[in-house]
N, CA, C and O atoms as a printed pandas DataFrame, in Angstrom:
     atom_number atom_name residue_name chain_id  residue_number  x_coord  y_coord  z_coord
0              1         N          MET        A               1  -85.194   61.650  -17.529
1              2        CA          MET        A               1  -84.817   62.381  -16.179
2              3         C          MET        A               1  -85.094   61.682  -15.088
3              4         O          MET        A               1  -86.048   60.912  -14.981
4              5         N          GLU        A               2  -84.185   61.950  -14.150
5              6        CA          GLU        A               2  -84.415   61.405  -12.629
6              7         C          GLU        A               2  -85.599   61.886  -11.859
7              8         O          GLU        A               2  -86.080   62.980  -12.154
8              9         N          ASP        A               3  -86.085   61.208  -10.950
9             10        CA          ASP        A               3  -87.114   61.576  -10.139
10            11         C          ASP        A               3  -86.446   62.303   -9.063
11            12         O          ASP        A               3  -85.671   61.710   -8.313
12            13         N          PHE        A               4  -86.722   63.683   -8.925
13            14        CA          PHE        A               4  -86.053   64.557   -7.986
14            15         C          PHE        A               4  -86.893   64.463   -6.637
15            16         O          PHE        A               4  -86.521   64.992   -5.590
16            17         N          ASN        A               5  -88.174   63.667   -6.791
17            18        CA          ASN        A               5  -88.951   63.492   -5.684
18            19         C          ASN        A               5  -88.042   62.697   -4.443
19            20         O          ASN        A               5  -88.384   62.789   -3.264
20            21         N          ILE        A               6  -86.858   61.921   -4.877
21            22        CA          ILE        A               6  -86.135   61.024   -4.245
22            23         C          ILE        A               6  -85.615   61.783   -3.184
23            24         O          ILE        A               6  -85.709   61.563   -1.976
24            25         N          LEU        A               7  -85.008   62.781   -3.826
25            26        CA          LEU        A               7  -84.226   63.821   -3.083
26            27         C          LEU        A               7  -84.746   64.626   -2.013
27            28         O          LEU        A               7  -84.220   64.966   -0.954
28            29         N          LEU        A               8  -86.351   64.966   -2.690
29            30        CA          LEU        A               8  -87.093   65.682   -1.571
30            31         C          LEU        A               8  -87.471   64.740   -0.630
31            32         O          LEU        A               8  -87.320   65.218    0.494
32            33         N          LYS        A               9  -87.954   63.454   -0.597
33            34        CA          LYS        A               9  -88.166   62.402    0.321
34            35         C          LYS        A               9  -87.348   62.080    1.158
35            36         O          LYS        A               9  -87.708   61.333    2.068
36            37         N          ASN        A              10  -85.786   62.633    1.080
37            38        CA          ASN        A              10  -84.860   62.095    1.944
38            39         C          ASN        A              10  -84.056   63.631    2.302
39            40         O          ASN        A              10  -82.833   63.681    2.433
40            41         N          MET        A              11  -84.611   64.389    2.384
41            42        CA          MET        A              11  -84.328   65.767    2.818
42            43         C          MET        A              11  -83.837   65.681    4.438
43            44         O          MET        A              11  -83.047   66.570    4.755
44            45         N          ASP        A              12  -84.178   64.798    5.415
45            46        CA          ASP        A              12  -83.875   64.400    6.666
46            47         C          ASP        A              12  -82.516   63.998    6.436
47            48         O          ASP        A              12  -81.747   64.461    7.278
48            49         N          LYS        A              13  -81.941   63.223    5.489
49            50        CA          LYS        A              13  -80.351   62.775    5.457
50            51         C          LYS        A              13  -79.443   63.823    4.801
51            52         O          LYS        A              13  -78.230   63.652    4.677
52            53         N          VAL        A              14  -80.049   64.834    4.417
53            54        CA          VAL        A              14  -78.981   65.913    3.691
54            55         C          VAL        A              14  -78.318   66.608    4.892
55            56         O          VAL        A              14  -78.855   67.223    5.814
56            57         N          HIS        A              15  -76.900   66.335    4.633
57            58        CA          HIS        A              15  -75.725   67.086    5.621
58            59         C          HIS        A              15  -74.701   67.482    4.883
59            60         O          HIS        A              15  -74.733   67.383    3.656
60            61         N          THR        A              16  -73.768   67.930    5.475
61            62        CA          THR        A              16  -72.027   68.283    4.914
62            63         C          THR        A              16  -71.447   68.091    5.797
63            64         O          THR        A              16  -71.956   67.842    6.890
64            65         N          THR        A              17  -69.935   68.168    5.522
65            66        CA          THR        A              17  -69.044   67.875    6.653
66            67         C          THR        A              17  -68.487   69.506    7.108
67            68         O          THR        A              17  -68.876   70.523    6.534
68            69         N          LYS        A              18  -67.649   69.491    8.089
69            70        CA          LYS        A              18  -67.303   70.590    8.724
70            71         C          LYS        A              18  -66.563   71.709    7.560
71            72         O          LYS        A              18  -66.677   72.933    7.612
72            73         N          MET        A              19  -65.857   70.995    6.610
73            74        CA          MET        A              19  -65.295   71.868    5.624
74            75         C          MET        A              19  -66.300   72.179    4.660
75            76         O          MET        A              19  -66.331   73.318    4.195
76            77         N          GLY        A              20  -67.213   71.226    4.260
77            78        CA          GLY        A              20  -68.626   71.607    3.485
78            79         C          GLY        A              20  -69.244   72.882    4.087
79            80         O          GLY        A              20  -69.852   73.723    3.425
80            81         N          ILE        A              21  -69.012   72.940    5.488
81            82        CA          ILE        A              21  -69.905   74.286    5.856
82            83         C          ILE        A              21  -69.371   75.282    5.433
83            84         O          ILE        A              21  -70.021   76.074    4.750
84            85         N          ASP        A              22  -67.940   75.514    5.755
85            86        CA          ASP        A              22  -67.118   76.578    5.535
86            87         C          ASP        A              22  -66.980   76.812    4.057
87            88         O          ASP        A              22  -67.188   77.957    3.657
88            89         N          ARG        A              23  -66.647   75.853    3.171
89            90        CA          ARG        A              23  -67.001   76.173    1.938
90            91         C          ARG        A              23  -68.177   76.626    1.163
91            92         O          ARG        A              23  -68.152   77.286    0.124
92            93         N          ILE        A              24  -69.380   76.112    1.907
93            94        CA          ILE        A              24  -70.587   76.872    1.459
94            95         C          ILE        A              24  -70.907   78.380    2.150
95            96         O          ILE        A              24  -71.558   79.255    1.580
96            97         N          LYS        A              25  -70.440   78.476    3.211
97            98        CA          LYS        A              25  -70.368   79.821    3.882
98            99         C          LYS        A              25  -69.698   81.171    3.017
99           100         O          LYS        A              25  -70.119   82.315    2.841
100          101         N          LYS        A              26  -68.654   80.573    2.644
101          102        CA          LYS        A              26  -67.511   81.408    1.922
102          103         C          LYS        A              26  -68.250   81.638    0.412
103          104         O          LYS        A              26  -68.402   82.736   -0.123
104          105         N          ASN        A              27  -68.624   80.473   -0.080
105          106        CA          ASN        A              27  -69.285   80.467   -1.538
106          107         C          ASN        A              27  -70.199   81.581   -1.589
107          108         O          ASN        A              27  -70.103   82.527   -2.372
108          109         N          LEU        A              28  -71.053   81.427   -0.749
109          110        CA          LEU        A              28  -72.493   81.947   -0.647
110          111         C          LEU        A              28  -72.477   83.527    0.383
111          112         O          LEU        A              28  -73.453   84.277    0.364
112          113         N          GLY        A              29  -71.500   83.767    1.042
113          114        CA          GLY        A              29  -71.344   84.903    1.587
114          115         C          GLY        A              29  -72.075   84.684    3.101
115          116         O          GLY        A              29  -72.312   85.691    3.767
116          117         N          LEU        A              30  -72.350   83.634    3.515
117          118        CA          LEU        A              30  -73.399   83.605    4.789
118          119         C          LEU        A              30  -72.657   83.894    5.969
119          120         O          LEU        A              30  -71.530   83.401    5.942
120          121         N          ASP        A              31  -72.882   84.416    6.798
121          122        CA          ASP        A              31  -72.225   84.937    8.213
122          123         C          ASP        A              31  -72.352   83.956    9.209
123          124         O          ASP        A              31  -71.425   83.156    9.336
124          125         N          SER        A              32  -73.316   83.876    9.922
125          126        CA          SER        A              32  -73.589   83.028   11.086
126          127         C          SER        A              32  -74.763   81.951   10.875
127          128         O          SER        A              32  -75.026   81.131   11.755
128          129         N          GLU        A              33  -75.388   81.999    9.764
129          130        CA          GLU        A              33  -76.693   81.217    9.479
130          131         C          GLU        A              33  -75.924   79.725    9.346
131          132         O          GLU        A              33  -74.764   79.421    9.068
132          133         N          ASP        A              34  -77.210   78.881    9.700
133          134        CA          ASP        A              34  -76.912   77.275    9.715
134          135         C          ASP        A              34  -76.745   77.094    8.274
135          136         O          ASP        A              34  -77.795   77.339    7.681
136          137         N          ALA        A              35  -75.690   76.715    7.436
137          138        CA          ALA        A              35  -75.307   76.417    6.315
138          139         C          ALA        A              35  -76.273   75.522    5.657
139          140         O          ALA        A              35  -76.825   75.851    4.606
140          141         N          VAL        A              36  -76.507   74.333    6.280
141          142        CA          VAL        A              36  -77.282   73.300    5.889
142          143         C          VAL        A              36  -78.715   73.487    5.806
143          144         O          VAL        A              36  -79.430   72.933    4.970
144          145         N          LYS        A              37  -79.146   74.363    6.788
145          146        CA          LYS        A              37  -80.655   74.678    6.891
146          147         C          LYS        A              37  -80.822   75.745    5.650
147          148         O          LYS        A              37  -81.902   75.828    5.067
148          149         N          TYR        A              38  -79.841   76.450    5.328
149          150        CA          TYR        A              38  -80.096   77.537    4.399
150          151         C          TYR        A              38  -80.121   76.609    2.772
151          152         O          TYR        A              38  -80.837   76.844    1.799
152          153         N          CYS        A              39  -79.375   75.837    2.890
153          154        CA          CYS        A              39  -79.249   74.952    1.295
154          155         C          CYS        A              39  -80.390   74.056    1.528
155          156         O          CYS        A              39  -80.881   73.812    0.426
156          157         N          LYS        A              40  -81.031   73.460    2.457
157          158        CA          LYS        A              40  -82.228   72.809    2.535
158          159         C          LYS        A              40  -83.677   73.648    2.002
159          160         O          LYS        A              40  -84.489   73.327    1.134
160          161         N          ASP        A              41  -83.625   74.804    2.875
161          162        CA          ASP        A              41  -84.551   75.691    2.385
162          163         C          ASP        A              41  -84.404   76.108    1.048
163          164         O          ASP        A              41  -85.506   76.283    0.528
164          165         N          LEU        A              42  -83.283   76.373    0.162
165          166        CA          LEU        A              42  -83.448   76.668   -1.088
166          167         C          LEU        A              42  -83.778   75.555   -1.764
167          168         O          LEU        A              42  -84.594   75.789   -2.655
168          169         N          VAL        A              43  -83.426   74.358   -1.668
169          170        CA          VAL        A              43  -83.786   73.101   -2.239
170          171         C          VAL        A              43  -85.438   73.214   -2.236
171          172         O          VAL        A              43  -86.072   73.449   -3.264
172          173         N          LEU        A              44  -85.965   73.043   -1.114
173          174        CA          LEU        A              44  -87.442   73.145   -0.720
174          175         C          LEU        A              44  -88.156   74.323   -1.170
175          176         O          LEU        A              44  -89.364   74.420   -0.957
176          177         N          SER        A              45  -87.501   75.231   -1.779
177          178        CA          SER        A              45  -88.405   76.525   -2.130
178          179         C          SER        A              45  -89.025   76.271   -3.642
179          180         O          SER        A              45  -88.484   75.617   -4.534
180          181         N          LYS        A              46  -90.038   76.816   -3.692
181          182        CA          LYS        A              46  -91.119   76.522   -5.177
182          183         C          LYS        A              46  -90.493   76.466   -6.465
183          184         O          LYS        A              46  -90.697   75.762   -7.454
184          185         N          ASP        A              47  -89.457   77.633   -6.137
185          186        CA          ASP        A              47  -88.855   77.853   -7.524
186          187         C          ASP        A              47  -87.536   76.959   -7.878
187          188         O          ASP        A              47  -86.931   77.175   -8.929
188          189         N          CYS        A              48  -87.217   76.204   -7.196
189          190        CA          CYS        A              48  -85.999   75.533   -7.389
190          191         C          CYS        A              48  -86.137   74.344   -8.216
191          192         O          CYS        A              48  -87.046   73.531   -8.044
192          193         N          VAL        A              49  -85.106   74.221   -9.248
193          194        CA          VAL        A              49  -85.113   73.318  -10.253
194          195         C          VAL        A              49  -83.941   72.176   -9.834
195          196         O          VAL        A              49  -82.773   72.459   -9.566
196          197         N          ILE        A              50  -84.446   71.005   -9.840
197          198        CA          ILE        A              50  -83.457   70.097   -9.367
198          199         C          ILE        A              50  -83.437   68.992  -10.666
199          200         O          ILE        A              50  -84.388   68.652  -11.370
200          201         N          TYR        A              51  -82.096   68.579  -10.728
201          202        CA          TYR        A              51  -81.921   67.702  -11.733
202          203         C          TYR        A              51  -80.415   66.936  -11.283
203          204         O          TYR        A              51  -79.523   67.462  -10.617
204          205         N          LYS        A              52  -80.422   65.614  -11.824
205          206        CA          LYS        A              52  -79.284   65.039  -11.504
206          207         C          LYS        A              52  -78.459   64.702  -12.865
207          208         O          LYS        A              52  -79.002   64.372  -13.919
208          209         N          GLN        A              53  -77.042   64.842  -12.667
209          210        CA          GLN        A              53  -76.142   64.361  -13.582
210          211         C          GLN        A              53  -75.042   63.530  -12.838
211          212         O          GLN        A              53  -74.426   63.905  -11.841
212          213         N          GLY        A              54  -74.896   62.284  -13.524
213          214        CA          GLY        A              54  -73.965   61.484  -12.918
214          215         C          GLY        A              54  -74.337   61.064  -11.301
215          216         O          GLY        A              54  -75.447   60.647  -10.967
216          217         N          LYS        A              55  -73.215   61.252  -10.386
217          218        CA          LYS        A              55  -73.580   60.878   -9.112
218          219         C          LYS        A              55  -74.625   62.001   -8.046
219          220         O          LYS        A              55  -75.341   61.909   -7.049
220          221         N          ASN        A              56  -74.186   62.965   -8.936
221          222        CA          ASN        A              56  -75.158   64.227   -8.194
222          223         C          ASN        A              56  -76.401   64.989   -8.399
223          224         O          ASN        A              56  -76.835   65.236   -9.525
224          225         N          TRP        A              57  -76.956   65.350   -7.341
225          226        CA          TRP        A              57  -78.249   66.368   -7.487
226          227         C          TRP        A              57  -77.689   67.654   -7.595
227          228         O          TRP        A              57  -76.637   67.833   -6.983
228          229         N          TYR        A              58  -78.285   68.833   -8.409
229          230        CA          TYR        A              58  -78.184   69.881   -8.624
230          231         C          TYR        A              58  -79.592   70.691   -8.393
231          232         O          TYR        A              58  -80.683   70.437   -8.903
232          233         N          CYS        A              59  -79.278   71.652   -7.553
233          234        CA          CYS        A              59  -80.399   72.174   -7.146
234          235         C          CYS        A              59  -80.233   73.733   -7.268
235          236         O          CYS        A              59  -79.482   74.362   -6.522
236          237         N          GLU        A              60  -81.023   74.339   -8.305
237          238        CA          GLU        A              60  -80.927   75.756   -8.703
238          239         C          GLU        A              60  -81.973   76.564   -8.203
239          240         O          GLU        A              60  -83.127   76.233   -8.477
240          241         N          ALA        A              61  -81.742   77.674   -7.445
241          242        CA          ALA        A              61  -82.589   78.409   -6.775
242          243         C          ALA        A              61  -82.105   79.899   -6.659
243          244         O          ALA        A              61  -80.942   80.215   -6.411
244          245         N          LYS        A              62  -83.063   80.707   -6.853
245          246        CA          LYS        A              62  -82.234   82.251   -6.624
246          247         C          LYS        A              62  -81.105   82.628   -6.751
247          248         O          LYS        A              62  -80.472   83.355   -5.985
248          249         N          GLY        A              63  -80.631   81.952   -8.159
249          250        CA          GLY        A              63  -79.101   82.399   -8.491
250          251         C          GLY        A              63  -78.018   81.760   -7.911
251          252         O          GLY        A              63  -76.855   82.151   -8.008
252          253         N          MET        A              64  -78.544   80.381   -7.064
253          254        CA          MET        A              64  -77.606   79.643   -6.457
254          255         C          MET        A              64  -77.736   78.275   -7.027
255          256         O          MET        A              64  -78.785   77.763   -7.417
256          257         N          VAL        A              65  -76.770   77.839   -7.029
257          258        CA          VAL        A              65  -76.570   75.810   -7.412
258          259         C          VAL        A              65  -76.123   75.311   -6.224
259          260         O          VAL        A              65  -75.127   75.814   -5.703
260          261         N          ILE        A              66  -76.782   74.273   -5.640
261          262        CA          ILE        A              66  -76.307   73.602   -4.487
262          263         C          ILE        A              66  -76.194   72.206   -4.896
263          264         O          ILE        A              66  -77.168   71.704   -5.457
264          265         N          THR        A              67  -75.075   71.458   -4.684
265          266        CA          THR        A              67  -74.520   70.104   -5.418
266          267         C          THR        A              67  -74.732   69.078   -4.325
267          268         O          THR        A              67  -74.055   69.283   -3.317
268          269         N          ILE        A              68  -75.547   67.987   -4.304
269          270        CA          ILE        A              68  -75.743   67.125   -3.246
270          271         C          ILE        A              68  -75.481   65.498   -4.039
271          272         O          ILE        A              68  -76.086   64.967   -4.971
272          273         N          ASN        A              69  -74.351   65.041   -3.230
273          274        CA          ASN        A              69  -74.041   63.867   -3.611
274          275         C          ASN        A              69  -75.434   62.729   -3.507
275          276         O          ASN        A              69  -76.014   62.640   -2.425
276          277         N          SER        A              70  -75.840   62.003   -4.541
277          278        CA          SER        A              70  -77.125   61.373   -4.487
278          279         C          SER        A              70  -77.242   60.206   -3.660
279          280         O          SER        A              70  -78.344   59.813   -3.276
280          281         N          TYR        A              71  -75.775   59.421   -3.256
281          282        CA          TYR        A              71  -75.887   58.113   -2.613
282          283         C          TYR        A              71  -75.799   58.769   -1.483
283          284         O          TYR        A              71  -76.935   58.704   -1.013
284          285         N          SER        A              72  -75.008   59.474   -0.628
285          286        CA          SER        A              72  -74.731   59.819    0.575
286          287         C          SER        A              72  -75.538   61.140    1.330
287          288         O          SER        A              72  -75.530   61.361    2.541
288          289         N          TYR        A              73  -76.187   61.895    0.351
289          290        CA          TYR        A              73  -76.826   63.127    0.735
290          291         C          TYR        A              73  -76.105   64.018    1.236
291          292         O          TYR        A              73  -76.562   64.840    2.030
292          293         N          THR        A              74  -74.770   63.998    0.824
293          294        CA          THR        A              74  -74.139   65.140    1.335
294          295         C          THR        A              74  -73.779   66.280    0.481
295          296         O          THR        A              74  -73.351   66.163   -0.668
296          297         N          ILE        A              75  -73.992   67.502    1.162
297          298        CA          ILE        A              75  -73.953   68.673    0.342
298          299         C          ILE        A              75  -72.631   68.873   -0.022
299          300         O          ILE        A              75  -71.852   69.014    0.921
300          301         N          ILE        A              76  -72.089   68.932   -1.348
301          302        CA          ILE        A              76  -70.941   68.697   -1.739
302          303         C          ILE        A              76  -70.219   70.364   -1.773
303          304         O          ILE        A              76  -69.182   70.743   -1.229
304          305         N          THR        A              77  -71.119   71.080   -2.552
305          306        CA          THR        A              77  -71.081   72.622   -2.330
306          307         C          THR        A              77  -72.127   73.284   -2.768
307          308         O          THR        A              77  -73.112   72.761   -3.288
308          309         N          ALA        A              78  -71.918   74.767   -2.527
309          310        CA          ALA        A              78  -72.855   75.572   -3.008
310          311         C          ALA        A              78  -72.282   76.658   -3.649
311          312         O          ALA        A              78  -71.234   77.050   -3.137
312          313         N          HIS        A              79  -72.633   77.189   -4.522
313          314        CA          HIS        A              79  -72.275   78.534   -5.343
314          315         C          HIS        A              79  -73.234   79.434   -6.277
315          316         O          HIS        A              79  -74.156   79.002   -6.968
316          317         N          ARG        A              80  -72.798   80.858   -6.144
317          318        CA          ARG        A              80  -73.867   81.579   -6.867
318          319         C          ARG        A              80  -73.833   81.254   -8.470
319          320         O          ARG        A              80  -72.689   81.149   -8.914
320          321         N          LYS        A              81  -74.648   81.118   -9.196
321          322        CA          LYS        A              81  -74.183   81.140  -10.790
322          323         C          LYS        A              81  -73.712   82.259  -11.048
323          324         O          LYS        A              81  -73.817   83.352  -10.493
324          325         N          LYS        A              82  -72.983   81.775  -12.265
325          326        CA          LYS        A              82  -72.082   82.972  -12.922
326          327         C          LYS        A              82  -73.213   83.556  -13.922
327          328         O          LYS        A              82  -74.036   82.872  -14.531
328          329         N          GLN        A              83  -73.100   84.781  -13.959
329          330        CA          GLN        A              83  -74.175   85.695  -14.881
330          331         C          GLN        A              83  -73.698   85.761  -16.337
331          332         O          GLN        A              83  -74.351   86.385  -17.173
């Protein structure tokens, strides 16, 4: 298992693209909130489960999954877990 503390220590590097912001807002149903801050807050929540598969970190909390590239710290996408 990868050491998720690497991700937590580099939270200041977590970002996304303009298209990423639009995708995250659409997938999570966010209105005018700061999508990156929203995702960071979820990742930092005490109930977040973080694991790495391949080149991405997956962060699951509150019924949502956030995918973050482990090299560039770019939020690729975020979506609600399918029930």
